[in-house]
LOMARRO-732763 format. One record per residue: residue in three letters; z, y, x of N, C-alpha, C in turn. Coordinates in steps of 0.2 Angstrom, whole numbers. Layout:
N
   lumpa      nz      ny      nx     caz     cay     cax      cz      cy      cx
     ALA       Z       Y       X       Z       Y       X       Z       Y       X
...
This chain:
102
   lumpa      nz      ny      nx     caz     cay     cax      cz      cy      cx
     MET     103     317      26     108     308      26     100     302      28
     LYS     104     297      34     100     291      37     105     287      29
     SER      97     282      31      97     276      27     102     271      29
     LEU     105     268      28     109     264      28     104     259      36
     LEU      97     256      33      94     252      36      93     253      43
     SER      94     260      43      91     264      47     100     267      51
     ARG     104     268      52     109     268      52     114     262      57
     VAL     112     258      53     113     251      56     110     247      54
     GLU     110     241      61     108     237      61     104     231      59
     SER     102     227      59      98     223      53     102     217      53
     LYS     103     214      60     109     211      61     113     212      55
     LYS     117     215      58     125     219      55     124     220      47
     ILE     118     221      44     121     221      37     120     215      35
     ASP     113     213      37     113     203      34     121     199      36
     LYS     122     199      40     130     198      39     137     202      35
     ALA     133     204      32     138     214      30     137     206      24
     ALA     130     208      21     127     204      16     129     198      11
     ALA     130     193      17     132     186      16     138     187      13
     MET     143     192      20     149     191      18     153     192       8
     LEU     147     200       7     150     202       1     145     196      -5
     LYS     141     191      -3     139     187      -6     147     182      -7
     VAL     146     179       0     152     172      -3     161     177     -10
     LEU     159     184      -9     165     187      -9     164     188     -16
     ALA     157     186     -18     156     185     -27     159     180     -30
     HIS     165     180     -30     167     173     -33     175     176     -37
     PRO     180     174     -43     183     180     -40     190     173     -38
     LYS     191     165     -40     193     164     -33     193     167     -29
     ARG     187     166     -27     188     169     -18     193     177     -15
     LEU     189     180     -22     194     189     -21     199     189     -19
     ALA     203     183     -27     210     179     -23     214     180     -20
     ILE     207     173     -17     210     169     -11     213     177      -4
     VAL     208     180      -5     209     187       2     211     193      -1
     ASP     216     195      -6     218     195      -8     224     193      -6
     LEU     228     188      -7     232     188      -5     232     186       4
     LEU     230     181       6     232     185      14     229     191      13
     GLY     229     197      12     225     200      14     235     205      15
     LYS     239     201       8     249     203      10     250     199      14
     GLU     246     192      16     251     190      20     247     192      29
     ASP     254     187      32     247     188      38     244     179      39
     LYS     245     175      38     242     170      36     248     167      32
     LEU     246     159      30     246     155      26     243     148      25
     THR     244     143      23     243     136      25     240     136      16
     VAL     235     130      19     231     127      11     234     128       6
     THR     243     123       5     247     123       1     251     130       0
     GLU     251     131       2     255     140      -2     249     146      -1
     ILE     244     146      -3     238     145      -5     235     141     -15
     TYR     236     137     -14     234     133     -18     241     136     -22
     LYS     247     133     -21     253     135     -23     252     144     -30
     GLN     251     148     -25     255     155     -24     248     156     -31
     LEU     241     152     -32     234     156     -35     236     149     -38
     ASP     237     144     -41     240     141     -46     233     135     -46
     LEU     233     136     -40     226     132     -42     223     126     -38
     PRO     220     120     -41     217     114     -38     219     110     -32
     GLN     223     109     -26     220     107     -18     216     107     -21
     ALA     210     104     -22     202     103     -17     201     107     -20
     ILE     201     109     -25     195     120     -25     199     125     -21
     ALA     205     128     -18     206     130     -13     205     128      -9
     SER     203     123      -7     201     119      -1     195     123       2
     GLN     188     120      -5     184     121      -4     181     129      -3
     HIS     185     132     -10     183     140      -7     186     141       2
     LEU     193     140       5     196     140      10     187     142      15
     ILE     187     132      13     178     130      17     173     137      19
     THR     172     137      11     167     141      10     169     148      12
     LEU     173     151      14     173     159      13     176     157      24
     LYS     179     152      23     179     150      33     171     148      41
     ASP     167     147      34     161     144      38     156     152      37
     LYS     158     158      32     153     163      32     158     167      36
     GLY     164     168      40     168     173      44     170     174      43
     VAL     175     171      34     178     180      29     183     176      35
     LEU     187     171      33     193     169      36     194     165      42
     SER     200     163      46     198     159      53     206     155      51
     SER     203     153      55     211     148      56     212     143      60
     PHE     218     141      61     220     138      67     228     132      65
     LYS     227     129      73     233     121      66     240     122      70
     VAL     241     120      67     249     120      69     249     112      67
     GLY     252     110      71     255     100      68     249      97      63
     THR     250      97      60     246      94      52     246      98      50
     LYS     249     106      49     245     108      43     239     115      47
     ILE     235     118      42     228     121      46     233     129      42
     TYR     234     138      46     234     139      42     225     146      40
     TYR     228     150      40     222     153      36     224     162      37
     SER     219     163      39     222     175      40     214     177      39
     LEU     215     182      36     207     187      38     204     189      43
     ALA     199     185      45     197     184      54     191     196      54
     ILE     191     198      45     193     206      48     198     209      41
     PRO     203     207      45     207     213      42     207     216      35
     LYS     203     222      37     199     227      36     194     225      30
     LEU     197     220      26     187     217      21     196     219      16
     ILE     203     219      14     206     219       9     203     227       8
     ASP     202     234      11     198     237      10     197     234       3
     VAL     190     230       4     186     230       0     185     229      -8
     ILE     194     225      -5     195     222     -12     199     229     -18
     ASP     205     233     -11     204     238     -14     201     243     -19
     CYS     197     245     -19     192     247     -18     189     241     -24
     LEU     186     237     -26     185     234     -32     191     236     -35
     GLU     197     231     -37     202     237     -39     204     242     -45
     GLU     200     248     -38     201     256     -41     196     254     -44
     CYS     191     251     -44     185     253     -48     184     250     -52
     CYS     186     247     -53     189     241     -60     191     245     -69
     ILE     197     249     -67     202     250     -69     199     253     -74
     ASP     194     256     -77     192     260     -81     188     254     -85
     ILE     185     248     -83     181     242     -84     183     241     -93
């Protein structure tokens, strides 16, 4: 079987690695998990549902958006966030399954 480096172009591998790196934080994993269950949420909905300070939630959301994990759009004064790549929820599900016996 061919290695990952021979099957996938290096640009895509670099982007995937950057996404995994940014996901390597418990709060960011929780945000991605939450947005995987909802179509879109505002900053307020996210920080309230995850019981996070608003400033912390906003900082994580900006980081996730900058790395291409989330997308956002504005309606009036509210900013809505959603998963830029909905399949990322499969990564969360896989992590959850892998950690059951730990």
